[in-house]
PyMOL commands that place a pseudoatom at each C-alpha (Angstrom):
pseudoatom trace, name=CA, resn=MET, resi=1, chain=A, elem=C, hetatm=0, pos=[98.782, 79.689, 82.367]
pseudoatom trace, name=CA, resn=GLU, resi=2, chain=A, elem=C, hetatm=0, pos=[102.085, 80.275, 80.607]
pseudoatom trace, name=CA, resn=LEU, resi=3, chain=A, elem=C, hetatm=0, pos=[104.920, 77.803, 81.017]
pseudoatom trace, name=CA, resn=ASN, resi=4, chain=A, elem=C, hetatm=0, pos=[108.544, 78.877, 80.802]
pseudoatom trace, name=CA, resn=CYS, resi=5, chain=A, elem=C, hetatm=0, pos=[111.652, 76.916, 79.870]
pseudoatom trace, name=CA, resn=PRO, resi=6, chain=A, elem=C, hetatm=0, pos=[113.544, 75.725, 82.971]
pseudoatom trace, name=CA, resn=VAL, resi=7, chain=A, elem=C, hetatm=0, pos=[116.870, 76.425, 81.177]
pseudoatom trace, name=CA, resn=CYS, resi=8, chain=A, elem=C, hetatm=0, pos=[116.468, 79.811, 79.462]
pseudoatom trace, name=CA, resn=ASP, resi=9, chain=A, elem=C, hetatm=0, pos=[113.126, 81.037, 80.898]
pseudoatom trace, name=CA, resn=HIS, resi=10, chain=A, elem=C, hetatm=0, pos=[111.757, 81.510, 77.346]
pseudoatom trace, name=CA, resn=SER, resi=11, chain=A, elem=C, hetatm=0, pos=[108.025, 80.927, 76.856]
pseudoatom trace, name=CA, resn=LEU, resi=12, chain=A, elem=C, hetatm=0, pos=[107.196, 77.321, 75.941]
pseudoatom trace, name=CA, resn=GLU, resi=13, chain=A, elem=C, hetatm=0, pos=[104.841, 76.291, 73.141]
pseudoatom trace, name=CA, resn=ARG, resi=14, chain=A, elem=C, hetatm=0, pos=[102.343, 73.682, 74.377]
pseudoatom trace, name=CA, resn=GLN, resi=15, chain=A, elem=C, hetatm=0, pos=[101.913, 70.627, 72.174]
pseudoatom trace, name=CA, resn=GLY, resi=16, chain=A, elem=C, hetatm=0, pos=[99.415, 68.383, 73.977]
pseudoatom trace, name=CA, resn=GLU, resi=17, chain=A, elem=C, hetatm=0, pos=[101.187, 66.711, 76.888]
pseudoatom trace, name=CA, resn=ASN, resi=18, chain=A, elem=C, hetatm=0, pos=[104.523, 68.196, 75.840]
pseudoatom trace, name=CA, resn=ALA, resi=19, chain=A, elem=C, hetatm=0, pos=[106.017, 71.654, 75.495]
pseudoatom trace, name=CA, resn=HIS, resi=20, chain=A, elem=C, hetatm=0, pos=[108.721, 72.928, 73.133]
pseudoatom trace, name=CA, resn=CYS, resi=21, chain=A, elem=C, hetatm=0, pos=[111.278, 75.692, 73.681]
pseudoatom trace, name=CA, resn=ALA, resi=22, chain=A, elem=C, hetatm=0, pos=[112.096, 77.393, 70.374]
pseudoatom trace, name=CA, resn=GLN, resi=23, chain=A, elem=C, hetatm=0, pos=[115.078, 79.135, 71.996]
pseudoatom trace, name=CA, resn=CYS, resi=24, chain=A, elem=C, hetatm=0, pos=[116.836, 75.989, 73.319]
pseudoatom trace, name=CA, resn=GLU, resi=25, chain=A, elem=C, hetatm=0, pos=[115.178, 73.616, 70.836]
pseudoatom trace, name=CA, resn=GLN, resi=26, chain=A, elem=C, hetatm=0, pos=[114.302, 71.282, 73.729]
pseudoatom trace, name=CA, resn=ASP, resi=27, chain=A, elem=C, hetatm=0, pos=[111.116, 69.337, 74.399]
pseudoatom trace, name=CA, resn=TYR, resi=28, chain=A, elem=C, hetatm=0, pos=[109.689, 68.892, 77.893]
pseudoatom trace, name=CA, resn=ALA, resi=29, chain=A, elem=C, hetatm=0, pos=[106.904, 66.803, 79.352]
pseudoatom trace, name=CA, resn=VAL, resi=30, chain=A, elem=C, hetatm=0, pos=[104.018, 68.719, 80.926]
pseudoatom trace, name=CA, resn=GLN, resi=31, chain=A, elem=C, hetatm=0, pos=[102.217, 67.293, 83.943]
pseudoatom trace, name=CA, resn=ALA, resi=32, chain=A, elem=C, hetatm=0, pos=[98.712, 68.212, 85.155]
pseudoatom trace, name=CA, resn=LEU, resi=33, chain=A, elem=C, hetatm=0, pos=[98.383, 68.713, 88.925]
pseudoatom trace, name=CA, resn=CYS, resi=34, chain=A, elem=C, hetatm=0, pos=[95.321, 69.006, 91.156]
pseudoatom trace, name=CA, resn=PRO, resi=35, chain=A, elem=C, hetatm=0, pos=[94.849, 72.593, 92.389]
pseudoatom trace, name=CA, resn=GLU, resi=36, chain=A, elem=C, hetatm=0, pos=[93.757, 71.255, 95.809]
pseudoatom trace, name=CA, resn=CYS, resi=37, chain=A, elem=C, hetatm=0, pos=[96.348, 68.593, 96.712]
pseudoatom trace, name=CA, resn=HIS, resi=38, chain=A, elem=C, hetatm=0, pos=[99.010, 69.367, 94.036]
pseudoatom trace, name=CA, resn=LYS, resi=39, chain=A, elem=C, hetatm=0, pos=[99.293, 65.673, 93.078]
pseudoatom trace, name=CA, resn=PRO, resi=40, chain=A, elem=C, hetatm=0, pos=[99.263, 64.368, 89.484]
pseudoatom trace, name=CA, resn=LEU, resi=41, chain=A, elem=C, hetatm=0, pos=[95.871, 64.087, 87.819]
pseudoatom trace, name=CA, resn=GLU, resi=42, chain=A, elem=C, hetatm=0, pos=[94.612, 61.230, 85.689]
pseudoatom trace, name=CA, resn=VAL, resi=43, chain=A, elem=C, hetatm=0, pos=[93.940, 62.431, 82.141]
pseudoatom trace, name=CA, resn=LEU, resi=44, chain=A, elem=C, hetatm=0, pos=[90.715, 61.078, 80.636]
pseudoatom trace, name=CA, resn=LYS, resi=45, chain=A, elem=C, hetatm=0, pos=[90.343, 61.326, 76.856]
pseudoatom trace, name=CA, resn=ALA, resi=46, chain=A, elem=C, hetatm=0, pos=[87.144, 60.435, 74.997]
pseudoatom trace, name=CA, resn=CYS, resi=47, chain=A, elem=C, hetatm=0, pos=[85.496, 61.683, 71.805]
pseudoatom trace, name=CA, resn=GLY, resi=48, chain=A, elem=C, hetatm=0, pos=[88.023, 64.500, 71.444]
pseudoatom trace, name=CA, resn=ALA, resi=49, chain=A, elem=C, hetatm=0, pos=[87.381, 65.842, 74.960]
pseudoatom trace, name=CA, resn=VAL, resi=50, chain=A, elem=C, hetatm=0, pos=[90.052, 65.920, 77.678]
pseudoatom trace, name=CA, resn=ASP, resi=51, chain=A, elem=C, hetatm=0, pos=[89.041, 65.752, 81.337]
pseudoatom trace, name=CA, resn=TYR, resi=52, chain=A, elem=C, hetatm=0, pos=[91.092, 65.575, 84.517]
pseudoatom trace, name=CA, resn=PHE, resi=53, chain=A, elem=C, hetatm=0, pos=[90.370, 63.395, 87.544]
pseudoatom trace, name=CA, resn=CYS, resi=54, chain=A, elem=C, hetatm=0, pos=[91.958, 63.560, 91.002]
pseudoatom trace, name=CA, resn=GLN, resi=55, chain=A, elem=C, hetatm=0, pos=[92.281, 60.125, 92.581]
pseudoatom trace, name=CA, resn=ASN, resi=56, chain=A, elem=C, hetatm=0, pos=[92.877, 61.735, 95.972]
pseudoatom trace, name=CA, resn=GLY, resi=57, chain=A, elem=C, hetatm=0, pos=[89.251, 62.606, 96.692]
pseudoatom trace, name=CA, resn=HIS, resi=58, chain=A, elem=C, hetatm=0, pos=[88.765, 65.801, 94.675]
pseudoatom trace, name=CA, resn=GLY, resi=59, chain=A, elem=C, hetatm=0, pos=[86.956, 64.166, 91.725]
pseudoatom trace, name=CA, resn=LEU, resi=60, chain=A, elem=C, hetatm=0, pos=[86.713, 65.772, 88.294]
pseudoatom trace, name=CA, resn=ILE, resi=61, chain=A, elem=C, hetatm=0, pos=[88.752, 68.960, 87.944]
pseudoatom trace, name=CA, resn=SER, resi=62, chain=A, elem=C, hetatm=0, pos=[87.898, 71.660, 85.414]
pseudoatom trace, name=CA, resn=LYS, resi=63, chain=A, elem=C, hetatm=0, pos=[90.716, 72.219, 82.922]
pseudoatom trace, name=CA, resn=LYS, resi=64, chain=A, elem=C, hetatm=0, pos=[90.543, 75.915, 83.835]
pseudoatom trace, name=CA, resn=ARG, resi=65, chain=A, elem=C, hetatm=0, pos=[91.664, 75.013, 87.373]
pseudoatom trace, name=CA, resn=VAL, resi=66, chain=A, elem=C, hetatm=0, pos=[94.378, 72.463, 86.505]
pseudoatom trace, name=CA, resn=GLU, resi=67, chain=A, elem=C, hetatm=0, pos=[97.952, 73.443, 87.390]
pseudoatom trace, name=CA, resn=PHE, resi=68, chain=A, elem=C, hetatm=0, pos=[100.381, 72.548, 84.621]
pseudoatom trace, name=CA, resn=VAL, resi=69, chain=A, elem=C, hetatm=0, pos=[104.079, 72.129, 85.410]
pseudoatom trace, name=CA, resn=VAL, resi=70, chain=A, elem=C, hetatm=0, pos=[107.131, 71.294, 83.320]
pseudoatom trace, name=CA, resn=VAL, resi=71, chain=A, elem=C, hetatm=0, pos=[108.727, 67.954, 84.200]
pseudoatom trace, name=CA, resn=THR, resi=72, chain=A, elem=C, hetatm=0, pos=[112.507, 68.153, 84.013]
pseudoatom trace, name=CA, resn=PRO, resi=73, chain=A, elem=C, hetatm=0, pos=[114.626, 64.991, 83.633]
for i in range(1, 73): cmd.bond("trace and resi %d" % i, "trace and resi %d" % (i + 1))
show_as sticks, trace
zoom trace
């Protein structure tokens, strides 16, 4: 899933939980959402692996199904 800059619509470069726009030279936070209820997911990190958990009854969510959105201030 490609994320675009909310200001210039240029493609963002993902850097973990952040994204960078080379065009605007701005950094943005990226939030993981549940594909079922569209609420924020809890990020679980252990031994180099990253997993996502929905606290709203949907359990573990595959990172292939996670919806990532840019959080604007």
